[in-house]
C-alpha positions in Angstrom: 0.2 -0.3 0.5 2.9 2.4 0.7 4.8 1.9 -2.7 1.2 2.6 -4.3 1.2 5.7 -2.7 4.8 6.8 -3.5 4.4 5.7 -7.0 1.0 7.9 -7.2 2.1 10.8 -5.9 5.7 10.5 -8.1 3.3 10.2 -11.1 1.7 13.8 -10.2 4.3 15.2 -9.6 5.6 14.2 -12.9 2.3 15.4 -14.5 2.3 18.5 -12.0 6.0 19.3 -14.3 4.9 18.8 -17.7 2.0 21.4 -17.1 2.8 24.6 -18.8 1.4 28.3 -17.9 -1.1 29.5 -20.4 0.1 32.4 -22.4 0.0 36.1 -20.9 -3.2 37.5 -22.5 -2.4 40.9 -23.7 -4.6 43.9 -21.8 -6.8 45.3 -24.2 -4.8 48.5 -23.9 -1.4 47.4 -24.8 -3.2 46.4 -28.1 -4.7 48.9 -28.8 -1.7 50.8 -27.8 0.9 48.2 -30.0 -1.6 49.1 -33.2 -0.8 52.6 -32.8 3.3 52.1 -32.1 3.0 49.9 -35.3 1.9 53.3 -37.1 4.1 55.4 -35.8 5.9 58.3 -38.4 3.5 57.6 -40.8 0.5 60.7 -41.7 -2.9 59.6 -43.1 -5.3 61.2 -45.2 -8.9 61.3 -43.7 -12.4 63.0 -44.2 -15.2 64.0 -42.1 -17.7 61.5 -41.9 -20.2 62.8 -39.5 -20.8 66.5 -38.2 -23.7 67.9 -36.5 -22.4 71.1 -35.3 -23.4 74.2 -38.0 -19.5 74.6 -38.3 -18.5 71.3 -39.5 -19.7 71.6 -42.6 -17.0 74.5 -43.5 -14.1 71.9 -41.1 -15.3 69.0 -43.4 -14.2 70.5 -46.6 -10.3 71.1 -45.3 -7.8 68.4 -46.4 -7.3 66.4 -42.7 -4.3 64.6 -42.0 -3.2 63.1 -39.3 0.2 61.4 -38.7 1.6 59.7 -35.8 4.1 61.5 -35.1 6.2 60.7 -32.1 5.9 57.8 -29.8 7.6 56.5 -26.5 7.0 53.8 -24.7 5.1 56.6 -22.5 3.6 58.7 -25.1 2.2 59.1 -28.5 1.9 62.4 -29.8 -1.0 62.5 -33.5 -1.1 66.0 -35.0 -4.6 66.7 -36.7 -4.1 69.3 -39.9 -6.7 70.7 -41.0 -6.4 73.1 -44.0 -3.5 74.6 -43.5 -4.2 74.6 -39.3 -1.8 72.6 -37.9 -2.3 74.0 -34.0 -4.3 70.3 -32.6 -2.7 67.3 -31.5 -3.9 64.2 -30.0 -2.2 63.3 -26.9 -1.9 59.5 -25.7 -0.1 58.8 -22.7 -0.1 55.1 -20.6 -0.9 55.4 -17.0 -1.3 52.7 -14.4 -4.8 51.9 -15.4 -5.1 52.1 -19.0 -4.4 55.0 -21.2 -5.1 58.7 -21.1 -6.2 60.9 -24.1 -5.8 65.4 -23.9 -6.0 67.4 -26.5 -3.2 69.9 -26.7 -4.1 73.0 -28.9 -1.1 75.2 -29.7 -0.9 78.9 -31.2 0.6 79.3 -34.7 3.6 80.3 -32.9 3.6 77.0 -30.4 2.4 78.6 -27.3 -0.6 77.0 -25.4 -3.9 78.1 -26.1 -6.1 78.8 -23.1 -8.5 76.2 -24.3 -5.9 73.0 -24.1 -5.1 70.0 -22.3 -8.7 68.8 -21.9 -10.0 65.0 -22.1 -10.0 62.2 -20.2 -8.7 58.7 -18.8 -10.4 55.5 -20.9 -13.2 53.9 -19.4 -13.4 50.4 -18.4 -14.3 47.3 -20.8 -12.4 49.0 -24.4 -11.4 46.2 -26.6 -7.9 46.5 -28.5 -9.4 48.5 -31.4 -11.4 50.9 -29.6 -10.8 53.0 -26.3 -13.6 55.7 -25.2 -12.5 58.8 -23.0 -15.0 60.2 -21.1 -14.4 64.0 -20.0 -12.0 64.0 -16.6 -13.1 67.0 -13.9 -10.0 68.9 -15.5 -12.6 68.8 -18.4 -15.4 69.7 -17.1 -14.2 72.9 -15.5 -12.4 74.0 -18.4 -14.8 73.6 -20.7 -18.5 73.3 -18.5 -20.1 72.7 -21.7 -17.7 69.6 -22.6 -18.3 67.9 -19.0 -20.6 65.0 -20.8 -17.8 64.6 -23.8 -17.0 61.2 -25.1 -14.1 61.2 -27.3 -13.3 57.9 -29.0 -10.7 56.8 -31.0 -10.6 53.3 -32.9 -7.9 51.4 -34.6 -8.7 49.1 -37.1 -6.2 47.3 -39.9 -7.6 49.3 -42.3 -8.8 52.7 -40.3 -8.0 55.5 -37.7 -11.2 57.4 -36.5 -11.6 59.6 -34.1 -14.9 61.0 -32.9 -16.9 63.0 -30.2 -20.4 62.8 -28.5 -22.3 64.6 -26.5 -25.9 62.7 -26.7 -27.4 65.1 -24.6 -26.6 68.0 -27.0 -27.4 66.1 -29.7 -23.5 66.6 -30.5 -21.5 64.4 -33.1 -18.1 64.3 -35.0 -16.1 61.7 -36.4 -13.3 61.6 -39.0 -12.0 58.7 -40.2 -8.5 57.9 -42.0 -7.7 55.2 -44.4 -4.5 53.8 -42.8 -4.4 51.5 -46.0 -2.5 54.3 -47.9 0.2 56.8 -46.2 0.6 60.5 -47.6 3.4 63.0 -46.9 2.3 65.3 -44.1 3.3 69.1 -45.1 5.9 71.1 -43.3 
């Protein structure tokens, strides 16, 4: 009997040693980040697909180009040019809980605009291809009408999209960029 227990124990130890640890599953935010990093240095032309504000019609007539211009392990900067206006940059940073989106607005001379650095942290439940960023307290204080904004960034194999929703006011804005055709960004 004692020998049977020893053999059984040895067999269990051998089987336990053969078990493999499953590969770590990459969090959706990490996959999202990697998809952006893979496009670093490239620019893409886009078009407005939704615009509910009266000013959007003129905005939508301009050439729109985004460039994943600079990438570090902690930050990705994406300038968004609308015609000759090169004052907007989407800034994504990694945080201990996920990803943060901020809007960096500059004057043509490079000085920061008074309305800048608004945005928020990605909402829980984002995916590898889509992250929603509800407005944070800083945004609500800076721009009270934007307190309920939700910005979305999507990174699909062939599409990058930036979207703004302010549902209770009926405000929607979306720009989509074709990731299959890199373009030159004007200096």
